[in-house]
N, C-alpha and C positions, 0 to 999 in steps of 0.2 A: 219079763213081766214087770210093769212099773210098780214102784213102791207106793204104798198107801199113805196118803197125807191127809191131815185134818185141816181144812181150810176155813173153818168157822171163824177163827180169829182174824183172818184176812178180811172176810166180809164184814166183820164188826169193827174194823179199823175206821177211825173217824174220817180218814181221807179217802177211803176206798171208792165211794160213789163219785166224789168230787174229781178225783184224778181221772176217772174214766170219762167224765163229761168234759173236762178241760182238754184232754188229749184228743177227743173227737172234734171239739171246736177248732183246735189248732190244725188237725188233719184236714178238715173241710176247707180251711183257708189255704192250706198248701195245695189241695187239689184244684182250687180256683186258678192258681198260678200254673200248676202242672198242665192243665188243659188249655192254657193260653200259649199259643205257639211263639209268642214274642216276649216271653218274660226276660227281664233285664239281668245280666250276669256281670258282676264286678269281681275283683280279686283283692284279697287281703295282703298284708305285708309278707306273709309266709307263702303266698301264691295259691292258697286254697280258695276255691270259688265261693261266692256269696250271691244269693238271689233274693228277690223280693219276698219269696216264700219263707226264707230263713228269718227275715226281719218281721214279717207279719205274724208268723207263728210265735216268735219271741214276745211280741207285744201282747198277744192274746194270753199266752201262758202266764206271763209276769202279772198282768192285770188280774187274772182269775186267782192266781195263788195269793196275791195280796188281799183278795177279798175273803179268803178262808183262813189266813194265818198272818202273823206279824213277823214271820221268820225272814231272814235275808234270802236273796235269790242270786245265785251265780249261774250265768248262762254263757254259752259260747259267744253270744252276741252282746254280753254285758261289757260295760266300760271297765268294771272291776272284776277280777277273776279270783279274788281271795277274800275270805272273811275269817275273823277270829272267833265268830260265834260257834258254839259247840254244835248247834243244830241249824241247818239251813237247807234250802232247796237247790238242787243241782240239775240243770236242764240242758238238753241239746234240742233246740226247737225243730231242727231238720237234720237228722243223722243220715248221712249218705247223700250229700249234696251232689256228688259226682253221678250217683245212680239216678238222682232226680233229673239232672241235666241230660244224661244219656237215655232217659225214658225207659229204663228197664223195670221201674216200679219198686225196686228194693230199697226203699228209704223208710225212715220211721221218726216218730216223735218220742223223745225220752225225757221222763221226769222222775227224779229220785229225791227222797228225803234222806239227808245225811245226818246221823246222830253219833257224836263222838268218833268221827272219822270213818264210819262205815254206813252203807246204805241199809235202811231198815224197811223201806217200802219203795217200790219203783214200778213204773208202767212203761212198756214199749208198745207203741201203737203203730200199726201198718195202715196208713190212710187208703192206699189203693185197694186193698182187700177188705178193709173195714174190721179187722180183728185186733184185739189187744191182749197182751200178756201182762199180768200184774202179780206181784208177789213180794215176799220179804223173808229174811232168814229164819224168823221164828213164827211166820204166819202161814206158810204154804204158798202155792202158786195156782193161778187160774188162767185159762184162755177164754176170751169172750168174743163171740162172733158178731157180725153186723146186725143180727136179729136179737142181740143181747142174751143169747143162750150161753150159759157158763159151764165150763168143763174143768174139773180139777186136773192138773197136769203134774207129772213127776218124771224124773230121769229114769232111764232103763238100765238093765244089766248090759255090759259091753258085748258086742257081737263079733263074729269072725266072718269076713274081714272086719277090722275096726273101721267104723264110720267116722271119717275125719272131715270137719268143716274147714273150708279154706276160703279166704277172702277173694272176692271177685276182682277187687281193684288193687290189692296190696300183697300179692303172693311173691315174697322175695326169696333169695337163695337160702337164707338161714332157715326159713320156714320149710322150704322144699327138703332140706337136709333132715330136719326134725321129722317130717312126715315119712321120709324114706326109712328112717330108723325104726319105725313102728312095725315094719314087716308088711303083712298082707293088709291092705287098706282099700276102702271105697271112699272116694273123695266126693264131697257135696259142696258145691259153690253157692255162696249167697253174699248179699251186701248188707251193710249197716249192722245195727245191733240184733238184727234178726238171726244172725249166726248163733248168738248165745241162746236164743229162744228155741232153736232146733235141738240143742242139748237139753234144755229145760223140759221139752215135751217128749223126750225119748226118741227123737228121730235120728240123732247123731250121738256119738260117744265122746269126742274130744275136739277141742278147737284151740290150736296153738296160735298165739298172737305174738310174734317175734319181730315186731316193728312198732313204730311210734303210734301212740294213741294218747288222747287227753282224758282227763277225769270225767268230763261230761259225755264222752263216747261210751263209757262202760258202766257207770253207776247204776242206772235203772235196770239194765240187763243183768248185772251182777245180783241185784236184789231178787230178780225173777229166778235165776239159776239156783241161788241158795235156797229160795223158798221151795223149789222143786226137788231139793235134796242133793244138788251138785255143788261144785266148788269153783272158785276163781282164785288161783294161787300164782304167786311169782315163781320164777325158776328156783328160788331158794326155799320154796314150800310155805311161804307166809301168805296169809289172806291179803288180797289187794285192798289197800286202804286209801283214804281221801284226805282232803284239806292240806295238801302239800303246797308249800309256797311255789314250787315248780309244778305246774298243772299237768306235766307229762307223766304218764304211767311207766313203770318198768315193764319189761317183757313178762307175759303171763300165759297160763294155760287154763282153759275152761274144761272141766271134766264132769261127765255125768255120774261117774262112779269112781270113788277114790282108790279102788283097787288097780286102776290104770296108773302104774308107777312110771310115768315117762316125764 
């Protein structure tokens, strides 16, 4: 049974409505490219793919965020990826570009507010299905569908077998070993930050990420998970934090229930 959470603070947050609107605008632009059979694909220096959808989403989100606050914006598509400001926006305009290119639909728009090195509110929007997850560590968490119906979400008690979320594109040997150590498991595969959201809404129990990720990949989804009562901890047991000069995250594990001591 899911934990009861009071999400009134989330709905009263000054950015709540604006973030939903901004994510939907970016998602609509992404879908324009997704439905275009000839969208352009280039590659960055690290060989990760870049599409017109990434760039167009970045431009929309950046413009709209500048209209509602004067905080700095760090994006995967920004020229600068570090700020000394205590509070700033951290965005991934199109999380799951490989999923976007492969047409499996499992990509998202991620927007988070970082305050003193931690995400305080974040939204993960799934353009193809039209639903959004929004939450924050002291605010609760909500899932919103394409009709704007809102449902409070929270993590669930662990099940037997343990429901493990595994990356569709990044399942390495280290992760396989971790999953095997859990005993009886049911594996659920998904792409992008939607993996976190399965934990947040109680559909899964644990998500180990023992491979490279960047801060913009995780911040918004971490806010949602923490708002739903879960945790995102490094292998040393510390809360995943942000504003590192090296944008890469350490390995981490997302848990719906902290009694899962793995």
